[in-house]
KOLMARNU-297372 format. One line per 3 residues: for each residue x, y, z of C-alpha. Coordinates in steps of 0.02 Angstrom, whole numbers. Last residue first. Example, Ala and Ser with C-alpha at 12.3 -4.5 7.8 and 13.67 -1.06 7.14 Angstrom:
REM residues 2
684 -53 357 ~ 615 -225 390
//
This chain:
REM residues 686
-221 -2571 -282 ~ -222 -2524 -99 ~ -264 -2669 17
-441 -2671 94 ~ -484 -2603 266 ~ -612 -2703 369
-512 -2772 457 ~ -328 -2732 477 ~ -223 -2756 319
-103 -2904 325 ~ 70 -2937 394 ~ 234 -3013 333
312 -2840 309 ~ 180 -2708 348 ~ 22 -2702 246
-11 -2556 129 ~ -193 -2510 161 ~ -342 -2428 83
-470 -2306 149 ~ -602 -2191 70 ~ -707 -2346 28
-743 -2367 213 ~ -846 -2209 216 ~ -840 -2020 209
-667 -1982 277 ~ -651 -1824 382 ~ -476 -1748 378
-420 -1628 514 ~ -311 -1473 518 ~ -256 -1377 674
-136 -1510 744 ~ -168 -1475 886 ~ -346 -1419 913
-418 -1250 950 ~ -424 -1191 770 ~ -503 -1348 698
-488 -1326 512 ~ -573 -1449 398 ~ -516 -1557 250
-641 -1679 176 ~ -584 -1859 154 ~ -472 -1983 67
-352 -2097 160 ~ -204 -2199 96 ~ -136 -2307 235
23 -2373 311 ~ 29 -2541 400 ~ 124 -2607 550
19 -2524 683 ~ -148 -2583 611 ~ -87 -2761 574
-19 -2774 749 ~ -187 -2714 817 ~ -279 -2843 711
-170 -2979 787 ~ -202 -2922 967 ~ -390 -2915 934
-381 -3091 860 ~ -282 -3159 1008 ~ -404 -3088 1137
-300 -3052 1290 ~ -234 -2894 1212 ~ -45 -2870 1201
-50 -2776 1038 ~ -173 -2655 1120 ~ -299 -2549 1022
-356 -2372 1014 ~ -384 -2376 824 ~ -523 -2504 825
-597 -2501 648 ~ -779 -2555 659 ~ -844 -2379 654
-768 -2347 484 ~ -836 -2182 413 ~ -923 -2117 571
-787 -2160 697 ~ -641 -2124 578 ~ -584 -1949 626
-411 -1891 572 ~ -299 -1753 634 ~ -133 -1709 548
44 -1749 600 ~ 219 -1716 534 ~ 343 -1835 611
483 -1741 519 ~ 578 -1902 480 ~ 754 -1848 434
808 -1892 259 ~ 944 -2000 183 ~ 966 -2034 -2
1074 -2158 -97 ~ 1124 -2132 -276 ~ 1163 -2227 -435
1276 -2152 -572 ~ 1187 -2128 -735 ~ 1284 -2219 -795
1340 -2379 -714 ~ 1405 -2436 -547 ~ 1485 -2606 -517
1394 -2700 -381 ~ 1382 -2689 -192 ~ 1389 -2500 -190
1473 -2429 -35 ~ 1384 -2308 82 ~ 1427 -2213 240
1300 -2142 364 ~ 1333 -2006 492 ~ 1279 -1969 670
1335 -2128 751 ~ 1436 -2076 905 ~ 1279 -2066 1008
1138 -2149 909 ~ 1037 -2114 755 ~ 868 -2202 738
846 -2308 582 ~ 715 -2329 444 ~ 772 -2434 293
679 -2424 128 ~ 712 -2549 -9 ~ 747 -2488 -185
903 -2595 -199 ~ 939 -2709 -52 ~ 1032 -2632 98
1177 -2742 141 ~ 1249 -2726 316 ~ 1441 -2707 319
1573 -2835 261 ~ 1583 -2752 91 ~ 1649 -2597 175
1576 -2431 230 ~ 1683 -2297 310 ~ 1645 -2193 462
1770 -2054 501 ~ 1648 -1920 552 ~ 1557 -2038 666
1465 -2199 627 ~ 1323 -2286 536 ~ 1364 -2415 400
1284 -2457 235 ~ 1326 -2585 100 ~ 1222 -2552 -57
1112 -2648 -179 ~ 1058 -2517 -305 ~ 950 -2360 -311
970 -2329 -121 ~ 849 -2275 13 ~ 881 -2228 197
749 -2153 312 ~ 799 -2058 470 ~ 740 -2053 652
832 -1931 766 ~ 879 -1999 937 ~ 1060 -1940 929
1080 -1787 821 ~ 1103 -1801 632 ~ 1258 -1780 523
1299 -1674 373 ~ 1409 -1717 225 ~ 1347 -1896 212
1471 -2034 172 ~ 1548 -2117 21 ~ 1653 -2274 27
1766 -2312 -117 ~ 1769 -2444 -257 ~ 1586 -2475 -294
1545 -2291 -296 ~ 1380 -2207 -252 ~ 1325 -2027 -269
1257 -1970 -101 ~ 1094 -1875 -81 ~ 1040 -1783 76
853 -1754 101 ~ 751 -1604 159 ~ 818 -1504 10
702 -1596 -110 ~ 542 -1541 -23 ~ 397 -1614 -128
471 -1791 -123 ~ 360 -1865 16 ~ 398 -2043 62
331 -2213 7 ~ 501 -2265 -51 ~ 455 -2232 -232
411 -2053 -180 ~ 593 -2024 -132 ~ 618 -1934 34
535 -1826 163 ~ 421 -1905 294 ~ 254 -1990 261
116 -1911 366 ~ 82 -1964 543 ~ -94 -1988 603
-169 -1892 750 ~ -333 -1933 837 ~ -508 -1859 840
-659 -1951 910 ~ -718 -1792 998 ~ -715 -1829 1185
-622 -1996 1190 ~ -497 -1947 1055 ~ -460 -1780 1136
-444 -1867 1303 ~ -321 -1992 1225 ~ -184 -1880 1159
-108 -1967 1007 ~ 65 -2047 1001 ~ 165 -2112 853
331 -2151 932 ~ 497 -2083 867 ~ 516 -1976 1022
370 -2013 1140 ~ 462 -1996 1306 ~ 513 -1818 1261
449 -1768 1089 ~ 345 -1841 951 ~ 244 -1683 921
74 -1739 989 ~ 136 -1844 1134 ~ 273 -1724 1192
161 -1571 1177 ~ 11 -1654 1264 ~ 120 -1709 1410
197 -1539 1421 ~ 21 -1459 1428 ~ -37 -1577 1563
113 -1541 1671 ~ 110 -1352 1641 ~ -73 -1328 1676
-51 -1225 1835 ~ 75 -1113 1745 ~ 165 -1005 1870
242 -841 1816 ~ 111 -827 1680 ~ 171 -813 1499
152 -642 1420 ~ 67 -691 1317 ~ -39 -844 1345
-20 -984 1216 ~ 75 -1104 1325 ~ 236 -1181 1263
315 -1264 1108 ~ 488 -1202 1061 ~ 583 -1076 955
744 -1017 1031 ~ 775 -829 1065 ~ 783 -859 1256
610 -938 1246 ~ 523 -910 1081 ~ 344 -965 1045
245 -1103 959 ~ 76 -1137 1037 ~ -3 -1258 1160
-180 -1295 1210 ~ -229 -1353 1383 ~ -308 -1527 1404
-495 -1546 1441 ~ -614 -1660 1527 ~ -585 -1600 1704
-499 -1761 1754 ~ -351 -1682 1839 ~ -220 -1779 1740
-300 -1751 1567 ~ -145 -1803 1474 ~ -215 -1973 1425
-89 -2055 1309 ~ -144 -2158 1159 ~ 5 -2255 1087
46 -2335 921 ~ -49 -2203 824 ~ -93 -2234 639
31 -2211 495 ~ -2 -2110 336 ~ 51 -2175 166
-41 -2042 64 ~ -171 -1927 137 ~ -291 -1874 1
-396 -1717 -2 ~ -578 -1679 -40 ~ -633 -1499 -12
-697 -1422 149 ~ -538 -1313 157 ~ -423 -1337 7
-378 -1152 -21 ~ -352 -1143 168 ~ -223 -1280 156
-117 -1184 32 ~ -157 -1017 115 ~ -50 -1048 269
-48 -881 355 ~ -119 -959 513 ~ 44 -1060 533
11 -1232 607 ~ -27 -1310 438 ~ 36 -1487 479
97 -1503 657 ~ 268 -1590 673 ~ 365 -1464 570
313 -1326 691 ~ 479 -1326 786 ~ 588 -1310 629
708 -1436 553 ~ 869 -1399 460 ~ 887 -1480 288
787 -1343 205 ~ 631 -1336 97 ~ 530 -1262 237
372 -1350 300 ~ 204 -1264 269 ~ 85 -1412 269
60 -1392 82 ~ 247 -1426 57 ~ 234 -1578 171
104 -1645 49 ~ -85 -1669 44 ~ -140 -1761 -117
-281 -1662 -194 ~ -437 -1771 -211 ~ -495 -1799 -392
-625 -1673 -453 ~ -696 -1732 -619 ~ -718 -1911 -553
-846 -1842 -430 ~ -952 -1792 -581 ~ -962 -1968 -656
-974 -2051 -486 ~ -1152 -2116 -496 ~ -1135 -2157 -683
-1093 -2344 -661 ~ -1246 -2359 -546 ~ -1370 -2317 -686
-1450 -2146 -662 ~ -1579 -2093 -534 ~ -1443 -2102 -401
-1360 -1961 -496 ~ -1487 -1833 -443 ~ -1464 -1680 -556
-1494 -1493 -534 ~ -1558 -1489 -356 ~ -1611 -1325 -279
-1539 -1271 -114 ~ -1583 -1196 56 ~ -1469 -1169 204
-1498 -1107 382 ~ -1307 -1115 400 ~ -1164 -1111 274
-992 -1156 343 ~ -822 -1077 358 ~ -698 -1181 456
-613 -1078 593 ~ -681 -1189 735 ~ -855 -1146 665
-863 -989 562 ~ -1025 -922 495 ~ -1105 -883 326
-1295 -872 308 ~ -1380 -976 177 ~ -1408 -1013 -8
-1356 -1142 -134 ~ -1416 -1147 -313 ~ -1416 -1262 -463
-1355 -1413 -370 ~ -1270 -1572 -437 ~ -1275 -1741 -352
-1114 -1844 -341 ~ -1127 -1883 -157 ~ -1311 -1904 -115
-1451 -1784 -68 ~ -1629 -1835 -35 ~ -1620 -1816 154
-1485 -1699 208 ~ -1439 -1773 378 ~ -1478 -1649 516
-1431 -1473 576 ~ -1407 -1428 389 ~ -1232 -1360 407
-1169 -1341 230 ~ -982 -1367 220 ~ -892 -1268 89
-781 -1289 -63 ~ -707 -1175 -196 ~ -565 -1091 -106
-461 -1128 -263 ~ -352 -1274 -211 ~ -169 -1321 -237
-128 -1135 -253 ~ -63 -1084 -423 ~ 115 -1047 -485
128 -1226 -547 ~ 284 -1262 -443 ~ 195 -1207 -282
298 -1086 -179 ~ 394 -1147 -25 ~ 383 -1053 140
256 -923 88 ~ 271 -771 197 ~ 122 -681 118
194 -509 154 ~ 354 -553 59 ~ 253 -583 -98
221 -762 -155 ~ 35 -742 -185 ~ -17 -903 -268
-124 -883 -425 ~ -297 -951 -398 ~ -376 -1068 -528
-554 -1019 -572 ~ -702 -1122 -513 ~ -778 -1254 -627
-796 -1392 -492 ~ -886 -1283 -364 ~ -872 -1401 -216
-1009 -1441 -89 ~ -1003 -1537 75 ~ -1154 -1597 171
-1250 -1579 330 ~ -1269 -1639 511 ~ -1259 -1830 500
-1131 -1823 357 ~ -1139 -1802 169 ~ -1005 -1797 33
-946 -1720 -129 ~ -1108 -1629 -176 ~ -1061 -1536 -335
-1102 -1355 -379 ~ -1068 -1311 -560 ~ -1053 -1125 -600
-1065 -1121 -788 ~ -902 -1113 -888 ~ -856 -969 -1002
-762 -1023 -1159 ~ -574 -1012 -1140 ~ -458 -894 -1233
-273 -942 -1224 ~ -151 -826 -1133 ~ 22 -820 -1210
182 -899 -1143 ~ 180 -1038 -1271 ~ 142 -1172 -1141
-20 -1235 -1221 ~ -146 -1183 -1085 ~ -79 -1009 -1047
-227 -940 -949 ~ -373 -823 -986 ~ -450 -738 -834
-600 -826 -754 ~ -775 -758 -738 ~ -878 -911 -697
-1054 -917 -765 ~ -1223 -899 -682 ~ -1369 -975 -782
-1484 -845 -860 ~ -1642 -804 -767 ~ -1737 -873 -619
-1809 -1025 -716 ~ -1632 -1074 -763 ~ -1578 -1092 -581
-1443 -973 -518 ~ -1280 -1004 -427 ~ -1226 -953 -252
-1344 -858 -138 ~ -1277 -765 10 ~ -1332 -709 184
-1190 -616 268 ~ -1135 -644 447 ~ -960 -702 401
-918 -630 230 ~ -732 -595 264 ~ -705 -782 302
-608 -828 455 ~ -451 -915 524 ~ -347 -913 365
-256 -748 398 ~ -155 -664 260 ~ -272 -530 195
-451 -541 142 ~ -474 -730 146 ~ -553 -815 -7
-707 -913 43 ~ -842 -792 -14 ~ -768 -763 -184
-719 -946 -214 ~ -892 -1009 -167 ~ -963 -887 -295
-1046 -718 -266 ~ -1100 -614 -416 ~ -971 -488 -471
-1016 -311 -430 ~ -1149 -203 -510 ~ -1184 -28 -440
-1369 -6 -431 ~ -1442 169 -432 ~ -1420 263 -271
-1543 252 -124 ~ -1655 372 -29 ~ -1712 375 153
-1823 471 271 ~ -1819 422 453 ~ -1888 595 499
-1765 626 638 ~ -1772 740 791 ~ -1792 928 798
-1640 948 910 ~ -1531 868 776 ~ -1414 728 832
-1232 776 829 ~ -1142 660 707 ~ -1022 529 777
-835 521 743 ~ -820 668 861 ~ -822 537 1003
-639 504 963 ~ -554 357 1046 ~ -367 365 1016
-255 210 1003 ~ -161 267 851 ~ -318 262 746
-461 192 846 ~ -637 160 780 ~ -744 163 933
-836 15 1000 ~ -978 80 1106 ~ -993 -5 1275
-1040 -170 1361 ~ -885 -261 1310 ~ -914 -220 1127
-1041 -116 1036 ~ -1063 -52 860 ~ -1169 102 825
-1301 127 692 ~ -1308 311 653 ~ -1468 400 694
-1592 428 549 ~ -1610 539 399 ~ -1548 408 279
-1434 399 129 ~ -1430 225 52 ~ -1295 153 -63
-1351 11 -177 ~ -1257 -146 -226 ~ -1313 -283 -348
-1192 -426 -327 ~ -1055 -410 -199 ~ -993 -296 -60
-897 -370 87 ~ -822 -201 130 ~ -883 -23 146
-818 154 146 ~ -932 302 122 ~ -881 475 66
-1006 616 63 ~ -1043 773 -35 ~ -1194 874 21
-1347 965 -44 ~ -1508 1037 27 ~ -1445 1196 115
-1306 1098 197 ~ -1307 908 206 ~ -1185 836 333
-1100 670 314 ~ -1111 495 382 ~ -1034 319 389
-858 362 334 ~ -821 457 495 ~ -874 300 589
-712 213 546 ~ -748 25 561 ~ -801 18 379
-982 -13 332 ~ -1033 -192 293 ~ -1105 -244 125
-1262 -288 27 ~ -1325 -156 41 ~ -1221 -6 91
-1293 107 227 ~ -1260 287 257 ~ -1305 421 384
-1371 597 356 ~ -1327 748 461 ~ -1427 910 445
-1479 1052 333 ~ -1626 1044 215 ~ -1680 1170 83
-1776 1045 -24 ~ -1747 996 -205 ~ -1912 931 -287
-1973 753 -279 ~ -2151 793 -226 ~ -2116 736 -48
-1968 852 -34 ~ -1796 807 -95 ~ -1624 820 -13
-1478 804 -135 ~ -1330 688 -106 ~ -1176 676 -216
-1078 523 -161 ~ -897 469 -171 ~ -884 281 -143
-737 200 -56 ~ -707 13 -66 ~ -637 -99 70
-543 -261 59 ~ -517 -400 -66 ~ -641 -326 -187
-780 -427 -273 ~ -738 -387 -452 ~ -829 -242 -533
-959 -285 -660 ~ -954 -238 -844 ~ -1115 -296 -927
-1225 -258 -776 ~ -1141 -89 -750 ~ -998 -56 -629
-884 7 -763 ~ -979 66 -917 ~ -958 253 -894
-774 238 -850 ~ -730 173 -1023 ~ -618 18 -1002
-433 63 -1030 ~ -406 91 -842 ~ -464 -88 -811
-310 -153 -901 ~ -294 -289 -1033 ~ -407 -224 -1170
-518 -301 -1302 ~ -676 -213 -1238 ~ -772 -377 -1221
-616 -463 -1156 ~ -592 -334 -1018 ~ -774 -350 -971
-762 -542 -966 ~ -611 -525 -851 ~ -714 -439 -710
-677 -256 -669 ~ -539 -193 -556 ~ -564 -50 -437
-439 87 -466 ~ -333 126 -312 ~ -362 240 -163
-238 255 -21 ~ -272 183 150 ~ -106 92 169
-182 -79 131 ~ -264 -3 -21 ~ -446 59 -30
-528 15 -195 ~ -613 155 -287 ~ -788 214 -334
-838 378 -412 ~ -983 496 -427 ~ -1113 383 -349
-1275 485 -354 ~ -1397 485 -209 ~ -1559 582 -223
-1638 590 -52 ~ -1815 567 9 ~ -1972 658 68
-1919 792 189 ~ -2071 906 224 ~ -2108 827 392
-1943 881 475 ~ -1933 807 647 ~ -2048 693 741
-2152 545 683 ~ -2307 509 785 ~ -2311 329 837
-2476 236 840 ~ -2523 86 946 ~ -2559 -102 929
-2517 -210 1079 ~ -2647 -344 1043 ~ -2725 -320 1214
-2762 -136 1181 ~ -2840 -176 1012 ~ -2944 -315 1088
-3011 -197 1223 ~ -3054 -66 1096 ~ -3147 -193 991
-3239 -263 1146 ~ -3292 -88 1195 ~ -3352 -50 1021
-3447 -216 1017 ~ -3532 -174 1183 ~ -3579 -1 1120
-3664 -81 970 ~ -3761 -200 1078
//
């Protein structure tokens, strides 16, 4: 019986796949002593710079510059380094130790690991050689945060692969196999040792969302597992670390009490929810030449603070409601259509507002009013002359204004819905080719995205159809057109933002140089100094009753010409021989002198999706429908303008690239067209 049990045990062990591995290499090696001698930030040119510490450390030492903080306290728990916008370089002193902890005469290559963090692409910073028991090494890493340790290991270096082969770090286009250490003949012991903890700033939504560089298509922390916030039972509450600001306008920074990280659920959808850190630090706008900012923000700060994220939960987040607060939020970061999202998430709830009286359900949402999206945020120039990308909001991937608002709540003011849905999928394959801005004979235009362009473009007809429809060109000039296959497949369609002009006219006044102003007289006609091409749509607005006339360079307005009532908007399309506008006040002018303004409609578009928020709103409608009620509702839709609130997302492959996702019907309101009503079920704006 005993033999039978032994046989059965041996058989079970073999079936379970258990086996022993005999370690090769140096058996006496026990660990490594790793001491971080210095740590620096790596500049864009590769040079080393001091690594900044958090503002609270500067305040604690009553200094302004990091250099004035004692070196011994930098990187400690009370004086953390900021999360760097790029790589850091750590100089290491490494000593081999035997299994009793004594120095060991060991010679061979050791490799590095930085946790949390990613090693630099250059393999030469991922290893060093220890000679006679000691070595000096340099390791470069990025995406470091929180409690960081550097590991020295007697094991093969981890390689990176691409296209079926090793991905070399190339400098000047050269692939250098000498970047890798030569493996010892005796093998590896897989011994490791780590440094003491180097403390960096704890991750916040702002820290993980802020791009490293000038490209808004990805987060530097993609692939990292992060935890934002901290529940009281896990230790002290996490606080923001913001620099002092000038709050009273005297030019001097004013101390502010630290604010706890406050994570607010701003909306839910069938696959997850949106979160905003409502106490995040304002972000100063980078207006250097490298940033290529078209028009700086008047406040000096970006419109958002990279403080929002979409949490992809794979299903509706049961138990969460808009307005709830979270203590913590954890998950793995990934990019989806260039919008950063948190996957495989977990969270702890701080407060459920639905357990409070209904009048308190929005008390936290009221603290973060939606940011009104403007033409300045879209990246348009503050010049009279148009540019090819004016029609697609946020087309430039360097646009940090919109990136700072990604996944946060924004407001579209006075947008217009499509009049036409055009199907450009002529071959019926379910897709329409993308288009990009490019130069042809030194002139900017829309074309295919391939470079160099193919001699024959098989998708030319579909692409041109999509270009004309989306950008208000060709047969769709001055028409609001949306490509239908995109709408049918994804529910996305374009809406047109208000053009430049006075805000009182329902227009966008953030780009003053986009409009021409004329000072009025009641005795002599005044005309524009610059004309517009035929077919261009413009908006006219006057402070007082004014006679207007379109014509050529000699046009003169008289009291017999059309009367434009005061503060009434007139939209016209310029014609051949009528490129200018003349004005004559219909009443005696006073001080200050009244003015008229004229501005070109930029036809700037952004994507919108309404099928989940307002499923009963029929946007692809026909004013000539057989059903009289359907036709009437369609006329209401086309004649109205709308205010829309929703979460902003980037859709890299779409045109336009930015989309707004309303939460429900309450995120809409309507300004009816003349003599019309709001389409059902949208309510009028108050």
